[in-house]
N, CA and C atoms of all chains as a GROMACS GRO file, in nm:
protein
  615
    1MET      N    1  -6.643   4.781   7.170
    1MET     CA    2  -6.577   4.749   7.043
    1MET      C    3  -6.652   4.634   6.973
    2LYS      N    4  -6.668   4.650   6.842
    2LYS     CA    5  -6.736   4.544   6.767
    2LYS      C    6  -6.634   4.436   6.729
    3GLN      N    7  -6.670   4.314   6.760
    3GLN     CA    8  -6.578   4.203   6.733
    3GLN      C    9  -6.654   4.082   6.681
    4ILE      N   10  -6.588   4.006   6.598
    4ILE     CA   11  -6.641   3.875   6.559
    4ILE      C   12  -6.538   3.772   6.603
    5ILE      N   13  -6.581   3.679   6.684
    5ILE     CA   14  -6.492   3.576   6.737
    5ILE      C   15  -6.524   3.444   6.668
    6ILE      N   16  -6.423   3.382   6.610
    6ILE     CA   17  -6.444   3.252   6.544
    6ILE      C   18  -6.360   3.148   6.616
    7ASP      N   19  -6.427   3.050   6.675
    7ASP     CA   20  -6.357   2.940   6.740
    7ASP      C   21  -6.360   2.820   6.647
    8VAL      N   22  -6.242   2.776   6.604
    8VAL     CA   23  -6.233   2.657   6.518
    8VAL      C   24  -6.172   2.547   6.603
    9LEU      N   25  -6.254   2.452   6.643
    9LEU     CA   26  -6.208   2.347   6.734
    9LEU      C   27  -6.121   2.245   6.660
   10ASP      N   28  -6.043   2.169   6.736
   10ASP     CA   29  -5.956   2.067   6.677
   10ASP      C   30  -6.037   1.961   6.602
   11SER      N   31  -6.164   1.949   6.636
   11SER     CA   32  -6.252   1.852   6.569
   11SER      C   33  -6.300   1.906   6.434
   12GLY      N   34  -6.274   2.033   6.407
   12GLY     CA   35  -6.321   2.095   6.282
   12GLY      C   36  -6.451   2.172   6.302
   13GLU      N   37  -6.510   2.160   6.422
   13GLU     CA   38  -6.635   2.232   6.450
   13GLU      C   39  -6.608   2.382   6.462
   14ILE      N   40  -6.703   2.463   6.417
   14ILE     CA   41  -6.682   2.609   6.415
   14ILE      C   42  -6.795   2.680   6.490
   15LYS      N   43  -6.756   2.776   6.572
   15LYS     CA   44  -6.854   2.858   6.643
   15LYS      C   45  -6.821   3.004   6.615
   16ILE      N   46  -6.921   3.079   6.574
   16ILE     CA   47  -6.901   3.222   6.546
   16ILE      C   48  -6.982   3.302   6.648
   17GLU      N   49  -6.917   3.398   6.709
   17GLU     CA   50  -6.984   3.480   6.810
   17GLU      C   51  -6.960   3.626   6.775
   18THR      N   52  -7.067   3.706   6.776
   18THR     CA   53  -7.049   3.849   6.751
   18THR      C   54  -7.061   3.923   6.884
   19ARG      N   55  -6.980   4.025   6.903
   19ARG     CA   56  -6.982   4.100   7.028
   19ARG      C   57  -6.986   4.250   6.998
   20GLY      N   58  -7.066   4.321   7.075
   20GLY     CA   59  -7.068   4.466   7.063
   20GLY      C   60  -7.160   4.519   6.954
   21PHE      N   61  -7.233   4.432   6.889
   21PHE     CA   62  -7.327   4.477   6.785
   21PHE      C   63  -7.465   4.493   6.848
   22LYS      N   64  -7.543   4.582   6.790
   22LYS     CA   65  -7.682   4.596   6.834
   22LYS      C   66  -7.773   4.571   6.715
   23GLY      N   67  -7.884   4.505   6.743
   23GLY     CA   68  -7.980   4.480   6.637
   23GLY      C   69  -7.929   4.378   6.536
   24LYS      N   70  -7.986   4.387   6.416
   24LYS     CA   71  -7.958   4.286   6.314
   24LYS      C   72  -7.821   4.303   6.248
   25SER      N   73  -7.750   4.409   6.281
   25SER     CA   74  -7.621   4.431   6.214
   25SER      C   75  -7.523   4.317   6.239
   26CYS      N   76  -7.539   4.247   6.351
   26CYS     CA   77  -7.448   4.135   6.381
   26CYS      C   78  -7.465   4.024   6.278
   27ILE      N   79  -7.588   4.002   6.236
   27ILE     CA   80  -7.616   3.898   6.137
   27ILE      C   81  -7.553   3.937   6.003
   28GLU      N   82  -7.574   4.066   5.967
   28GLU     CA   83  -7.521   4.115   5.838
   28GLU      C   84  -7.369   4.112   5.837
   29GLU      N   85  -7.307   4.157   5.947
   29GLU     CA   86  -7.160   4.166   5.954
   29GLU      C   87  -7.093   4.029   5.948
   30SER      N   88  -7.160   3.928   6.000
   30SER     CA   89  -7.095   3.796   6.006
   30SER      C   90  -7.141   3.703   5.894
   31GLN      N   91  -7.232   3.752   5.809
   31GLN     CA   92  -7.286   3.666   5.705
   31GLN      C   93  -7.177   3.614   5.610
   32PHE      N   94  -7.076   3.698   5.583
   32PHE     CA   95  -6.972   3.656   5.488
   32PHE      C   96  -6.897   3.532   5.540
   33LEU      N   97  -6.887   3.520   5.672
   33LEU     CA   98  -6.818   3.403   5.729
   33LEU      C   99  -6.902   3.277   5.712
   34LYS      N  100  -7.031   3.293   5.728
   34LYS     CA  101  -7.121   3.177   5.711
   34LYS      C  102  -7.123   3.133   5.566
   35ASP      N  103  -7.123   3.229   5.475
   35ASP     CA  104  -7.119   3.196   5.332
   35ASP      C  105  -6.988   3.126   5.297
   36LEU      N  106  -6.884   3.167   5.365
   36LEU     CA  107  -6.750   3.116   5.338
   36LEU      C  108  -6.730   2.975   5.392
   37LEU      N  109  -6.782   2.952   5.512
   37LEU     CA  110  -6.746   2.829   5.583
   37LEU      C  111  -6.845   2.715   5.568
   38GLY      N  112  -6.969   2.744   5.542
   38GLY     CA  113  -7.063   2.634   5.526
   38GLY      C  114  -7.201   2.665   5.577
   39GLU      N  115  -7.267   2.562   5.625
   39GLU     CA  116  -7.407   2.575   5.662
   39GLU      C  117  -7.423   2.607   5.810
   40GLU      N  118  -7.508   2.706   5.838
   40GLU     CA  119  -7.536   2.741   5.976
   40GLU      C  120  -7.632   2.638   6.035
   41LYS      N  121  -7.588   2.570   6.140
   41LYS     CA  122  -7.668   2.462   6.198
   41LYS      C  123  -7.752   2.510   6.316
   42ALA      N  124  -7.703   2.612   6.385
   42ALA     CA  125  -7.777   2.662   6.501
   42ALA      C  126  -7.742   2.808   6.523
   43ARG      N  127  -7.839   2.882   6.576
   43ARG     CA  128  -7.815   3.025   6.603
   43ARG      C  129  -7.885   3.061   6.735
   44ASN      N  130  -7.812   3.122   6.825
   44ASN     CA  131  -7.870   3.171   6.950
   44ASN      C  132  -7.864   3.323   6.950
   45LEU      N  133  -7.978   3.385   6.962
   45LEU     CA  134  -7.980   3.531   6.969
   45LEU      C  135  -7.971   3.573   7.115
   46VAL      N  136  -7.895   3.676   7.143
   46VAL     CA  137  -7.881   3.723   7.281
   46VAL      C  138  -7.948   3.859   7.293
   47PRO      N  139  -7.972   3.910   7.416
   47PRO     CA  140  -8.053   4.032   7.432
   47PRO      C  141  -8.012   4.150   7.343
   48ALA      N  142  -7.884   4.168   7.319
   48ALA     CA  143  -7.841   4.283   7.238
   48ALA      C  144  -7.900   4.279   7.097
   49TYR      N  145  -7.934   4.158   7.052
   49TYR     CA  146  -7.993   4.146   6.919
   49TYR      C  147  -8.122   4.226   6.908
   50TYR      N  148  -8.197   4.233   7.020
   50TYR     CA  149  -8.327   4.299   7.018
   50TYR      C  150  -8.317   4.450   7.044
   51GLN      N  151  -8.195   4.501   7.052
   51GLN     CA  152  -8.176   4.644   7.074
   51GLN      C  153  -8.148   4.713   6.941
   52THR      N  154  -8.209   4.828   6.924
   52THR     CA  155  -8.171   4.910   6.810
   52THR      C  156  -8.060   5.003   6.858
   53LYS      N  157  -8.010   5.091   6.773
   53LYS     CA  158  -7.898   5.175   6.815
   53LYS      C  159  -7.931   5.263   6.934
   54ASN      N  160  -8.054   5.317   6.940
   54ASN     CA  161  -8.084   5.414   7.045
   54ASN      C  162  -8.188   5.369   7.147
   55LYS      N  163  -8.256   5.264   7.118
   55LYS     CA  164  -8.361   5.224   7.214
   55LYS      C  165  -8.373   5.073   7.220
   56VAL      N  166  -8.434   5.029   7.328
   56VAL     CA  167  -8.458   4.886   7.344
   56VAL      C  168  -8.598   4.856   7.291
   57VAL      N  169  -8.609   4.756   7.206
   57VAL     CA  170  -8.740   4.719   7.153
   57VAL      C  171  -8.809   4.629   7.256
   58ILE      N  172  -8.928   4.669   7.298
   58ILE     CA  173  -9.000   4.588   7.395
   58ILE      C  174  -9.091   4.492   7.319
   59ARG      N  175  -9.072   4.365   7.344
   59ARG     CA  176  -9.151   4.264   7.274
   59ARG      C  177  -9.271   4.229   7.361
   60LYS      N  178  -9.390   4.251   7.306
   60LYS     CA  179  -9.512   4.222   7.383
   60LYS      C  180  -9.572   4.092   7.331
   61HIS      N  181  -9.625   4.013   7.421
   61HIS     CA  182  -9.684   3.885   7.382
   61HIS      C  183  -9.830   3.882   7.426
   62LEU      N  184  -9.918   3.831   7.342
   62LEU     CA  185 -10.059   3.819   7.377
   62LEU      C  186 -10.079   3.689   7.454
   63PRO      N  187 -10.159   3.690   7.558
   63PRO     CA  188 -10.185   3.565   7.631
   63PRO      C  189 -10.279   3.476   7.548
   64LEU      N  190 -10.226   3.380   7.482
   64LEU     CA  191 -10.306   3.295   7.393
   64LEU      C  192 -10.379   3.183   7.468
   65CYS      N  193 -10.325   3.148   7.582
   65CYS     CA  194 -10.386   3.036   7.657
   65CYS      C  195 -10.433   3.086   7.792
   66GLY      N  196 -10.541   3.034   7.841
   66GLY     CA  197 -10.586   3.057   7.978
   66GLY      C  198 -10.642   3.192   8.004
   67MET      N  199  -7.240   4.130   7.313
   67MET     CA  200  -7.261   4.005   7.241
   67MET      C  201  -7.397   4.010   7.172
   68SER      N  202  -7.406   3.962   7.053
   68SER     CA  203  -7.533   3.971   6.983
   68SER      C  204  -7.589   3.837   6.938
   69HIS      N  205  -7.506   3.753   6.885
   69HIS     CA  206  -7.556   3.619   6.853
   69HIS      C  207  -7.441   3.520   6.839
   70ILE      N  208  -7.476   3.394   6.851
   70ILE     CA  209  -7.378   3.286   6.841
   70ILE      C  210  -7.428   3.186   6.738
   71SER      N  211  -7.344   3.149   6.642
   71SER     CA  212  -7.384   3.052   6.539
   71SER      C  213  -7.291   2.932   6.541
   72ARG      N  214  -7.346   2.818   6.511
   72ARG     CA  215  -7.264   2.699   6.491
   72ARG      C  216  -7.269   2.663   6.343
   73ILE      N  217  -7.151   2.638   6.287
   73ILE     CA  218  -7.141   2.616   6.142
   73ILE      C  219  -7.088   2.477   6.113
   74GLU      N  220  -7.148   2.410   6.017
   74GLU     CA  221  -7.093   2.283   5.970
   74GLU      C  222  -7.006   2.314   5.849
   75LEU      N  223  -6.879   2.286   5.862
   75LEU     CA  224  -6.781   2.328   5.761
   75LEU      C  225  -6.803   2.260   5.626
   76GLU      N  226  -6.795   2.341   5.522
   76GLU     CA  227  -6.794   2.291   5.385
   76GLU      C  228  -6.669   2.348   5.319
   77ILE      N  229  -6.602   2.268   5.240
   77ILE     CA  230  -6.480   2.317   5.173
   77ILE      C  231  -6.520   2.376   5.039
   78MET      N  232  -6.502   2.508   5.030
   78MET     CA  233  -6.546   2.580   4.910
   78MET      C  234  -6.428   2.641   4.834
   79ASP      N  235  -6.323   2.675   4.905
   79ASP     CA  236  -6.214   2.754   4.847
   79ASP      C  237  -6.086   2.670   4.837
   80LEU      N  238  -6.050   2.637   4.716
   80LEU     CA  239  -5.934   2.550   4.693
   80LEU      C  240  -5.803   2.617   4.736
   81GLN      N  241  -5.794   2.748   4.718
   81GLN     CA  242  -5.670   2.817   4.756
   81GLN      C  243  -5.645   2.808   4.906
   82SER      N  244  -5.752   2.821   4.984
   82SER     CA  245  -5.738   2.810   5.130
   82SER      C  246  -5.698   2.668   5.169
   83LEU      N  247  -5.748   2.569   5.094
   83LEU     CA  248  -5.710   2.430   5.123
   83LEU      C  249  -5.562   2.409   5.091
   84LYS      N  250  -5.516   2.471   4.983
   84LYS     CA  251  -5.373   2.463   4.947
   84LYS      C  252  -5.288   2.529   5.056
   85ASP      N  253  -5.333   2.645   5.104
   85ASP     CA  254  -5.259   2.716   5.210
   85ASP      C  255  -5.255   2.633   5.338
   86ALA      N  256  -5.368   2.567   5.367
   86ALA     CA  257  -5.375   2.482   5.488
   86ALA      C  258  -5.277   2.366   5.476
   87CYS      N  259  -5.269   2.307   5.358
   87CYS     CA  260  -5.176   2.195   5.335
   87CYS      C  261  -5.032   2.242   5.357
   88LYS      N  262  -5.001   2.358   5.302
   88LYS     CA  263  -4.865   2.412   5.314
   88LYS      C  264  -4.830   2.434   5.461
   89LYS      N  265  -4.925   2.489   5.536
   89LYS     CA  266  -4.903   2.517   5.678
   89LYS      C  267  -4.878   2.388   5.756
   90LEU      N  268  -4.947   2.282   5.718
   90LEU     CA  269  -4.934   2.155   5.790
   90LEU      C  270  -4.819   2.068   5.737
   91GLY      N  271  -4.755   2.113   5.630
   91GLY     CA  272  -4.645   2.036   5.572
   91GLY      C  273  -4.692   1.926   5.478
   92PHE      N  274  -4.816   1.936   5.430
   92PHE     CA  275  -4.869   1.838   5.336
   92PHE      C  276  -4.847   1.890   5.192
   93HIS      N  277  -4.858   1.800   5.095
   93HIS     CA  278  -4.842   1.842   4.955
   93HIS      C  279  -4.977   1.833   4.883
   94PHE      N  280  -5.021   1.945   4.829
   94PHE     CA  281  -5.145   1.946   4.749
   94PHE      C  282  -5.110   1.903   4.608
   95MET      N  283  -5.167   1.792   4.563
   95MET     CA  284  -5.133   1.736   4.432
   95MET      C  285  -5.242   1.775   4.332
   96GLU      N  286  -5.224   1.891   4.272
   96GLU     CA  287  -5.323   1.946   4.178
   96GLU      C  288  -5.344   1.851   4.060
   97GLY      N  289  -5.469   1.818   4.035
   97GLY     CA  290  -5.503   1.736   3.918
   97GLY      C  291  -5.475   1.587   3.933
   98GLN      N  292  -5.428   1.543   4.049
   98GLN     CA  293  -5.406   1.398   4.069
   98GLN      C  294  -5.542   1.332   4.091
   99THR      N  295  -5.579   1.241   4.004
   99THR     CA  296  -5.716   1.190   4.004
   99THR      C  297  -5.735   1.057   4.078
  100ARG      N  298  -5.631   1.007   4.139
  100ARG     CA  299  -5.645   0.888   4.224
  100ARG      C  300  -5.566   0.911   4.353
  101TYR      N  301  -5.618   0.862   4.463
  101TYR     CA  302  -5.544   0.874   4.589
  101TYR      C  303  -5.517   0.735   4.646
  102GLN      N  304  -5.409   0.723   4.718
  102GLN     CA  305  -5.370   0.595   4.777
  102GLN      C  306  -5.464   0.560   4.894
  103TRP      N  307  -5.516   0.437   4.892
  103TRP     CA  308  -5.596   0.389   5.005
  103TRP      C  309  -5.585   0.237   5.010
  104TYR      N  310  -5.662   0.173   5.095
  104TYR     CA  311  -5.652   0.029   5.111
  104TYR      C  312  -5.685  -0.044   4.981
  105GLY      N  313  -5.773   0.018   4.902
  105GLY     CA  314  -5.805  -0.037   4.770
  105GLY      C  315  -5.931  -0.120   4.766
  106LYS      N  316  -5.986  -0.148   4.882
  106LYS     CA  317  -6.109  -0.228   4.887
  106LYS      C  318  -6.191  -0.182   5.006
  107TRP      N  319  -6.318  -0.154   4.981
  107TRP     CA  320  -6.405  -0.108   5.089
  107TRP      C  321  -6.448  -0.228   5.173
  108VAL      N  322  -6.423  -0.222   5.303
  108VAL     CA  323  -6.457  -0.336   5.390
  108VAL      C  324  -6.586  -0.313   5.466
  109GLY      N  325  -6.646  -0.196   5.446
  109GLY     CA  326  -6.780  -0.172   5.501
  109GLY      C  327  -6.784  -0.145   5.650
  110ASN      N  328  -6.671  -0.112   5.711
  110ASN     CA  329  -6.671  -0.087   5.856
  110ASN      C  330  -6.717   0.054   5.892
  111GLN      N  331  -6.728   0.140   5.794
  111GLN     CA  332  -6.777   0.276   5.818
  111GLN      C  333  -6.874   0.313   5.706
  112PRO      N  334  -6.976   0.392   5.737
  112PRO     CA  335  -7.069   0.431   5.630
  112PRO      C  336  -6.999   0.521   5.526
  113LEU      N  337  -7.043   0.511   5.402
  113LEU     CA  338  -6.986   0.596   5.297
  113LEU      C  339  -7.047   0.737   5.309
  114PRO      N  340  -6.971   0.838   5.273
  114PRO     CA  341  -7.029   0.974   5.276
  114PRO      C  342  -7.149   0.985   5.181
  115ASP      N  343  -7.238   1.080   5.209
  115ASP     CA  344  -7.356   1.102   5.124
  115ASP      C  345  -7.314   1.123   4.979
  116GLY      N  346  -7.381   1.054   4.889
  116GLY     CA  347  -7.355   1.076   4.746
  116GLY      C  348  -7.232   1.004   4.694
  117ILE      N  349  -7.168   0.924   4.777
  117ILE     CA  350  -7.047   0.851   4.736
  117ILE      C  351  -7.078   0.701   4.736
  118SER      N  352  -7.044   0.635   4.625
  118SER     CA  353  -7.065   0.490   4.618
  118SER      C  354  -6.929   0.420   4.629
  119GLU      N  355  -6.935   0.290   4.644
  119GLU     CA  356  -6.812   0.211   4.658
  119GLU      C  357  -6.720   0.233   4.536
  120GLU      N  358  -6.782   0.250   4.418
  120GLU     CA  359  -6.704   0.269   4.294
  120GLU      C  360  -6.628   0.402   4.292
  121ASP      N  361  -6.678   0.498   4.370
  121ASP     CA  362  -6.613   0.630   4.370
  121ASP      C  363  -6.485   0.632   4.454
  122LEU      N  364  -6.469   0.534   4.541
  122LEU     CA  365  -6.354   0.535   4.632
  122LEU      C  366  -6.224   0.521   4.553
  123GLY      N  367  -6.126   0.595   4.590
  123GLY     CA  368  -5.997   0.593   4.522
  123GLY      C  369  -5.986   0.694   4.409
  124LYS      N  370  -6.102   0.753   4.370
  124LYS     CA  371  -6.101   0.852   4.262
  124LYS      C  372  -6.118   0.992   4.322
  125CYS      N  373  -6.056   1.090   4.262
  125CYS     CA  374  -6.065   1.227   4.315
  125CYS      C  375  -6.039   1.331   4.207
  126THR      N  376  -6.060   1.455   4.243
  126THR     CA  377  -6.032   1.568   4.153
  126THR      C  378  -5.889   1.617   4.174
  127HIS      N  379  -5.849   1.622   4.301
  127HIS     CA  380  -5.712   1.654   4.342
  127HIS      C  381  -5.680   1.560   4.459
  128ALA      N  382  -5.555   1.558   4.499
  128ALA     CA  383  -5.519   1.473   4.614
  128ALA      C  384  -5.427   1.549   4.707
  129ILE      N  385  -5.420   1.499   4.830
  129ILE     CA  386  -5.328   1.557   4.928
  129ILE      C  387  -5.236   1.446   4.976
  130HIS      N  388  -5.107   1.471   4.966
  130HIS     CA  389  -5.008   1.374   5.011
  130HIS      C  390  -4.952   1.420   5.145
  131VAL      N  391  -4.960   1.331   5.243
  131VAL     CA  392  -4.905   1.359   5.376
  131VAL      C  393  -4.773   1.282   5.386
  132PRO      N  394  -4.660   1.355   5.391
  132PRO     CA  395  -4.529   1.288   5.381
  132PRO      C  396  -4.508   1.169   5.476
  133ALA      N  397  -4.561   1.179   5.598
  133ALA     CA  398  -4.536   1.072   5.695
  133ALA      C  399  -4.637   0.957   5.684
  134ALA      N  400  -4.728   0.963   5.589
  134ALA     CA  401  -4.832   0.859   5.577
  134ALA      C  402  -4.821   0.785   5.444
  135VAL      N  403  -4.871   0.663   5.443
  135VAL     CA  404  -4.871   0.582   5.321
  135VAL      C  405  -4.992   0.621   5.234
  136PHE      N  406  -5.106   0.633   5.301
  136PHE     CA  407  -5.229   0.667   5.228
  136PHE      C  408  -5.236   0.818   5.200
  137GLU      N  409  -5.327   0.852   5.106
  137GLU     CA  410  -5.345   0.993   5.070
  137GLU      C  411  -5.492   1.034   5.091
  138ILE      N  412  -5.516   1.162   5.077
  138ILE     CA  413  -5.652   1.217   5.091
  138ILE      C  414  -5.701   1.256   4.952
  139GLY      N  415  -5.822   1.216   4.919
  139GLY     CA  416  -5.883   1.255   4.792
  139GLY      C  417  -5.966   1.381   4.812
  140VAL      N  418  -5.948   1.477   4.725
  140VAL     CA  419  -6.030   1.600   4.727
  140VAL      C  420  -6.126   1.586   4.610
  141VAL      N  421  -6.254   1.571   4.641
  141VAL     CA  422  -6.352   1.536   4.538
  141VAL      C  423  -6.450   1.651   4.517
  142ARG      N  424  -6.463   1.696   4.395
  142ARG     CA  425  -6.557   1.803   4.361
  142ARG      C  426  -6.699   1.752   4.382
  143LYS      N  427  -6.779   1.827   4.459
  143LYS     CA  428  -6.918   1.787   4.486
  143LYS      C  429  -7.002   1.914   4.490
  144GLY      N  430  -7.088   1.934   4.393
  144GLY     CA  431  -7.168   2.056   4.387
  144GLY      C  432  -7.080   2.178   4.372
  145ASN      N  433  -7.099   2.277   4.460
  145ASN     CA  434  -7.018   2.399   4.455
  145ASN      C  435  -6.888   2.389   4.535
  146GLY      N  436  -6.872   2.279   4.604
  146GLY     CA  437  -6.754   2.268   4.690
  146GLY      C  438  -6.680   2.136   4.671
  147TYR      N  439  -6.611   2.096   4.775
  147TYR     CA  440  -6.531   1.974   4.770
  147TYR      C  441  -6.554   1.894   4.898
  148ILE      N  442  -6.540   1.762   4.888
  148ILE     CA  443  -6.540   1.679   5.008
  148ILE      C  444  -6.406   1.605   5.012
  149LEU      N  445  -6.370   1.560   5.131
  149LEU     CA  446  -6.245   1.487   5.149
  149LEU      C  447  -6.276   1.339   5.164
  150LEU      N  448  -6.208   1.256   5.088
  150LEU     CA  449  -6.221   1.111   5.103
  150LEU      C  450  -6.087   1.056   5.147
  151TRP      N  451  -6.089   0.973   5.249
  151TRP     CA  452  -5.962   0.916   5.295
  151TRP      C  453  -5.990   0.790   5.375
  152ASP      N  454  -5.892   0.704   5.379
  152ASP     CA  455  -5.906   0.576   5.448
  152ASP      C  456  -5.843   0.588   5.586
  153SER      N  457  -5.924   0.565   5.690
  153SER     CA  458  -5.877   0.587   5.827
  153SER      C  459  -5.805   0.465   5.886
  154TRP      N  460  -5.784   0.361   5.805
  154TRP     CA  461  -5.713   0.242   5.857
  154TRP      C  462  -5.579   0.284   5.918
  155ILE      N  463  -5.552   0.237   6.036
  155ILE     CA  464  -5.436   0.285   6.112
  155ILE      C  465  -5.303   0.264   6.038
  156GLY      N  466  -5.297   0.155   5.961
  156GLY     CA  467  -5.174   0.126   5.886
  156GLY      C  468  -5.145   0.229   5.776
  157GLY      N  469  -5.249   0.300   5.736
  157GLY     CA  470  -5.231   0.403   5.632
  157GLY      C  471  -5.165   0.529   5.686
  158GLY      N  472  -5.173   0.546   5.817
  158GLY     CA  473  -5.100   0.654   5.884
  158GLY      C  474  -5.160   0.793   5.877
  159LEU      N  475  -5.280   0.806   5.822
  159LEU     CA  476  -5.334   0.942   5.805
  159LEU      C  477  -5.393   1.001   5.934
  160GLN      N  478  -5.466   0.918   6.007
  160GLN     CA  479  -5.542   0.972   6.120
  160GLN      C  480  -5.453   1.044   6.222
  161LYS      N  481  -5.334   0.992   6.241
  161LYS     CA  482  -5.239   1.052   6.336
  161LYS      C  483  -5.206   1.197   6.296
  162HIS      N  484  -5.204   1.224   6.167
  162HIS     CA  485  -5.161   1.356   6.119
  162HIS      C  486  -5.276   1.450   6.085
  163ILE      N  487  -5.391   1.395   6.046
  163ILE     CA  488  -5.501   1.485   6.008
  163ILE      C  489  -5.615   1.486   6.111
  164GLY      N  490  -5.602   1.399   6.213
  164GLY     CA  491  -5.702   1.397   6.320
  164GLY      C  492  -5.823   1.312   6.285
  165GLU      N  493  -5.901   1.285   6.388
  165GLU     CA  494  -6.023   1.208   6.368
  165GLU      C  495  -6.118   1.290   6.280
  166ASP      N  496  -6.177   1.226   6.183
  166ASP     CA  497  -6.267   1.295   6.089
  166ASP      C  498  -6.196   1.412   6.019
  167ALA      N  499  -6.064   1.400   6.003
  167ALA     CA  500  -5.981   1.502   5.936
  167ALA      C  501  -5.992   1.639   6.003
  168GLY      N  502  -6.020   1.640   6.134
  168GLY     CA  503  -6.043   1.765   6.207
  168GLY      C  504  -5.927   1.864   6.197
  169ILE      N  505  -5.803   1.814   6.202
  169ILE     CA  506  -5.687   1.904   6.200
  169ILE      C  507  -5.676   1.974   6.063
  170LEU      N  508  -5.700   1.897   5.958
  170LEU     CA  509  -5.696   1.955   5.823
  170LEU      C  510  -5.812   2.054   5.803
  171LYS      N  511  -5.930   2.016   5.851
  171LYS     CA  512  -6.047   2.105   5.838
  171LYS      C  513  -6.025   2.234   5.918
  172GLN      N  514  -5.964   2.219   6.035
  172GLN     CA  515  -5.937   2.337   6.118
  172GLN      C  516  -5.841   2.432   6.046
  173ALA      N  517  -5.734   2.376   5.991
  173ALA     CA  518  -5.636   2.459   5.920
  173ALA      C  519  -5.702   2.526   5.800
  174TYR      N  520  -5.789   2.453   5.730
  174TYR     CA  521  -5.860   2.511   5.616
  174TYR      C  522  -5.947   2.629   5.662
  175ALA      N  523  -6.025   2.607   5.768
  175ALA     CA  524  -6.116   2.712   5.815
  175ALA      C  525  -6.038   2.837   5.857
  176VAL      N  526  -5.927   2.818   5.926
  176VAL     CA  527  -5.846   2.931   5.972
  176VAL      C  528  -5.791   3.009   5.852
  177GLU      N  529  -5.736   2.938   5.754
  177GLU     CA  530  -5.680   3.005   5.636
  177GLU      C  531  -5.789   3.078   5.558
  178SER      N  532  -5.903   3.012   5.547
  178SER     CA  533  -6.015   3.067   5.472
  178SER      C  534  -6.067   3.197   5.537
  179VAL      N  535  -6.083   3.194   5.669
  179VAL     CA  536  -6.131   3.313   5.741
  179VAL      C  537  -6.028   3.426   5.732
  180LYS      N  538  -5.902   3.395   5.749
  180LYS     CA  539  -5.798   3.498   5.743
  180LYS      C  540  -5.794   3.564   5.606
  181ARG      N  541  -5.800   3.482   5.502
  181ARG     CA  542  -5.793   3.533   5.365
  181ARG      C  543  -5.908   3.631   5.336
  182GLU      N  544  -6.030   3.589   5.369
  182GLU     CA  545  -6.148   3.670   5.336
  182GLU      C  546  -6.159   3.793   5.426
  183SER      N  547  -6.120   3.777   5.553
  183SER     CA  548  -6.129   3.888   5.648
  183SER      C  549  -6.029   3.998   5.612
  184ARG      N  550  -5.911   3.959   5.567
  184ARG     CA  551  -5.811   4.057   5.524
  184ARG      C  552  -5.867   4.143   5.411
  185LYS      N  553  -5.934   4.075   5.316
  185LYS     CA  554  -5.993   4.147   5.202
  185LYS      C  555  -6.093   4.251   5.248
  186LYS      N  556  -6.164   4.221   5.359
  186LYS     CA  557  -6.267   4.312   5.408
  186LYS      C  558  -6.212   4.416   5.505
  187GLY      N  559  -6.083   4.413   5.528
  187GLY     CA  560  -6.020   4.516   5.611
  187GLY      C  561  -6.026   4.492   5.761
  188TYR      N  562  -6.055   4.370   5.804
  188TYR     CA  563  -6.058   4.340   5.947
  188TYR      C  564  -5.916   4.324   6.001
  189ARG      N  565  -5.896   4.363   6.127
  189ARG     CA  566  -5.773   4.329   6.198
  189ARG      C  567  -5.795   4.190   6.257
  190ILE      N  568  -5.695   4.104   6.243
  190ILE     CA  569  -5.713   3.964   6.284
  190ILE      C  570  -5.610   3.927   6.390
  191THR      N  571  -5.657   3.867   6.497
  191THR     CA  572  -5.562   3.808   6.592
  191THR      C  573  -5.593   3.660   6.603
  192GLU      N  574  -5.487   3.580   6.617
  192GLU     CA  575  -5.504   3.434   6.623
  192GLU      C  576  -5.445   3.386   6.755
  193LYS      N  577  -5.519   3.304   6.825
  193LYS     CA  578  -5.472   3.256   6.955
  193LYS      C  579  -5.503   3.108   6.969
  194ARG      N  580  -5.406   3.033   7.017
  194ARG     CA  581  -5.426   2.890   7.042
  194ARG      C  582  -5.500   2.875   7.175
  195MET      N  583  -5.614   2.806   7.174
  195MET     CA  584  -5.690   2.783   7.296
  195MET      C  585  -5.675   2.635   7.333
  196LYS      N  586  -5.737   2.597   7.443
  196LYS     CA  587  -5.724   2.459   7.491
  196LYS      C  588  -5.777   2.358   7.388
  197LYS      N  589  -5.891   2.390   7.327
  197LYS     CA  590  -5.954   2.292   7.237
  197LYS      C  591  -5.955   2.334   7.091
  198GLY      N  592  -5.884   2.442   7.059
  198GLY     CA  593  -5.886   2.484   6.920
  198GLY      C  594  -5.816   2.616   6.900
  199ILE      N  595  -5.848   2.682   6.789
  199ILE     CA  596  -5.787   2.810   6.754
  199ILE      C  597  -5.895   2.917   6.755
  200ARG      N  598  -5.863   3.031   6.818
  200ARG     CA  599  -5.959   3.143   6.821
  200ARG      C  600  -5.908   3.255   6.732
  201LEU      N  601  -5.993   3.297   6.638
  201LEU     CA  602  -5.963   3.414   6.555
  201LEU      C  603  -6.054   3.527   6.600
  202SER      N  604  -5.996   3.642   6.625
  202SER     CA  605  -6.077   3.759   6.663
  202SER      C  606  -6.065   3.863   6.554
  203LEU      N  607  -6.178   3.905   6.502
  203LEU     CA  608  -6.180   4.006   6.395
  203LEU      C  609  -6.236   4.136   6.452
  204SER      N  610  -6.168   4.245   6.423
  204SER     CA  611  -6.223   4.374   6.464
  204SER      C  612  -6.195   4.476   6.355
  205LEU      N  613  -6.283   4.574   6.347
  205LEU     CA  614  -6.268   4.677   6.242
  205LEU      C  615  -6.191   4.796   6.295
   0.00000   0.00000   0.00000
């Protein structure tokens, strides 16, 4: 199930977490909350972010050092 | 889970602030251009960005907290609003609005999210947690 969880702490601090989304849709779906509430100070992407609907995107890195 | 964001709250929606005041039992004083405070800046805390000593006590709207002597100034700044208030203990505000007005900001954020999420057709559940309020939105 796709969910957006908003934790509003007693201090006024806000944390938004998206669950069940794949790929960039999580960013798009939750953007209205960021526009509504203020400035995004930090963002952590989790593995599901790098998944498309049907396949996992493999990120390859070139060995730049050594 | 896909991503986690941390947001620094900005007050943009006056209606949600009015709803938050109502929920907390405060009175939103539309168009009141001065708020009650100590009346003299003693310099024990830094002034908010863009606010000078001369700006203190002046506001666009005000919030009256029935159990407190002092009031909160709602000041138009850019596209949104900032809150100005005197945290001196004798003014009685901090007990009701929390440190750094956290309780008022929390109520504002909750009302604001509920209002906008309803418009977008989300189902909303609200739950009191140990350190705050959790809103869960699902389609």
